[in-house]
C-alpha positions as CSV (number, residue, x, y, z in Angstrom):
1,M,0.0,0.0,0.0
2,S,2.8,2.4,0.8
3,Q,4.4,1.6,-2.6
4,F,1.2,2.6,-4.3
5,N,1.1,5.9,-2.3
6,S,4.7,6.8,-3.2
7,D,4.0,6.0,-6.8
8,I,1.1,8.5,-6.9
9,I,3.2,11.1,-5.1
10,S,6.1,10.8,-7.4
11,E,3.9,11.0,-10.5
12,N,2.0,14.1,-9.3
13,N,3.7,17.4,-8.7
14,F,0.7,18.8,-6.7
15,I,0.4,16.1,-4.0
16,D,2.8,16.3,-1.2
17,Q,1.4,13.5,1.1
18,I,-1.5,11.1,1.1
19,R,-3.1,10.3,4.5
20,S,-5.7,7.7,5.2
21,N,-8.3,8.1,7.8
22,I,-10.8,5.3,7.3
23,K,-11.2,4.0,10.9
24,S,-14.7,4.5,12.2
25,D,-17.1,3.4,15.0
26,F,-19.7,0.8,14.2
27,I,-23.1,1.5,15.7
28,Q,-25.6,-1.2,15.9
29,I,-29.2,-0.3,16.7
30,T,-32.7,-1.6,16.1
31,E,-35.0,0.3,13.8
32,D,-37.7,1.0,16.4
33,K,-35.1,2.4,18.8
34,L,-33.6,4.6,16.1
35,E,-37.1,5.8,15.1
36,N,-37.8,6.8,18.7
37,I,-34.5,8.7,19.0
38,L,-35.1,10.5,15.8
39,L,-38.7,11.4,16.7
40,K,-37.5,12.9,20.0
41,H,-34.8,14.8,18.2
42,L,-37.4,16.2,15.8
43,K,-39.6,17.4,18.7
44,K,-36.5,19.1,20.2
45,S,-35.6,20.8,16.9
46,N,-39.2,22.0,16.5
47,K,-39.1,23.6,20.0
48,V,-36.0,25.5,19.0
49,S,-37.9,27.3,16.2
50,A,-41.3,27.5,17.9
51,W,-40.8,31.0,19.2
52,I,-41.2,32.5,15.7
53,T,-45.0,32.1,15.5
54,P,-45.9,33.7,18.8
55,L,-43.4,36.5,18.3
56,S,-44.8,37.3,14.8
57,L,-48.4,37.3,16.3
58,F,-47.3,39.5,19.1
59,V,-45.7,42.1,16.8
60,T,-48.7,42.1,14.5
61,I,-51.2,42.6,17.4
62,F,-48.9,45.2,19.0
63,L,-48.9,47.2,15.7
64,V,-52.7,46.9,15.4
65,V,-53.2,48.2,19.0
66,L,-50.8,51.1,18.2
67,T,-52.3,52.1,14.9
68,A,-55.9,51.0,14.9
69,D,-58.9,53.3,15.6
70,F,-61.4,50.7,17.0
71,K,-65.0,51.1,16.1
72,D,-68.3,49.4,17.0
73,F,-68.7,46.3,14.9
74,A,-70.9,43.2,15.0
75,G,-72.7,44.5,18.0
76,I,-69.5,44.8,20.1
77,E,-68.4,48.2,21.4
78,K,-65.0,49.6,20.4
79,S,-63.7,49.4,24.0
80,V,-64.4,45.7,24.0
81,W,-62.6,45.3,20.7
82,K,-59.6,47.1,22.2
83,A,-59.7,45.0,25.3
84,I,-59.8,41.8,23.2
85,F,-56.7,42.9,21.3
86,L,-54.9,43.9,24.4
87,I,-55.6,40.6,26.1
88,S,-54.5,38.8,22.9
89,M,-51.3,40.9,22.9
90,V,-50.5,40.0,26.5
91,G,-51.3,36.3,25.8
92,T,-49.0,36.2,22.7
93,F,-46.2,37.9,24.7
94,I,-46.4,35.3,27.4
95,W,-46.5,32.5,24.8
96,T,-43.4,34.1,23.2
97,I,-41.5,34.2,26.5
98,I,-42.3,30.5,27.2
99,A,-41.4,29.4,23.7
100,A,-38.1,31.4,23.8
101,R,-37.2,29.8,27.1
102,Q,-37.8,26.3,25.7
103,A,-35.8,27.2,22.6
104,I,-32.8,28.3,24.7
105,S,-33.0,25.2,26.9
106,C,-33.2,22.9,23.8
107,S,-30.7,24.7,21.6
108,K,-27.7,22.7,22.7
109,K,-29.5,19.4,22.3
110,V,-30.4,19.7,18.6
111,T,-26.8,19.4,17.3
112,V,-25.6,16.6,15.1
113,E,-23.0,15.7,17.8
114,Y,-25.8,15.4,20.5
115,L,-27.9,13.2,18.1
116,I,-24.9,10.9,17.6
117,K,-24.4,10.6,21.3
118,E,-28.1,9.8,21.7
119,I,-27.8,7.1,19.1
120,K,-24.7,5.7,20.7
121,N,-26.6,5.8,24.1
122,N,-23.8,8.1,25.4
123,R,-25.9,11.1,26.4
124,D,-27.0,12.7,29.6
125,P,-30.6,11.8,30.6
126,S,-31.8,15.4,31.1
127,G,-34.8,16.1,28.9
128,C,-35.7,19.2,26.9
C-alpha cells in the first residue's frame, strides 16, 4: 500500500502527502429504537424554532393596537374590541416568552453531535 502511495506522489507534482483516515465506529441499533430517538430529536428541533410564530403574532397585534382606531362592529363596542386585542397581545407575549425559554434550553440538544451521542446511548438523561 505504501508503494502505491509513493508512486502516486512521485507522479503528481501537486500532491505532497496522502493520508488515510478510514477508521470509524460501528453503531448497531434496532429500527424502532432509532425511530424513537429521531422522533424525540425532531420534537426538540421543533421547539428551537417554535418562538417565531408567537413573536410574529405579538408584533402584529402590537402594531394593530398602536395604529388602529377601533369602532363598534358586529354589536360589540369599540372598548371591548380594544380589550380583546390587548388581552391577545399579552397572551402572545407570554407565549413568546415560554417558547423562547424552551428554545434556549433545547438549543444545545439539537446538534448533530448530540444526536450521535443519543444514538450511541452516550448522552445525559436530562430532557428538553
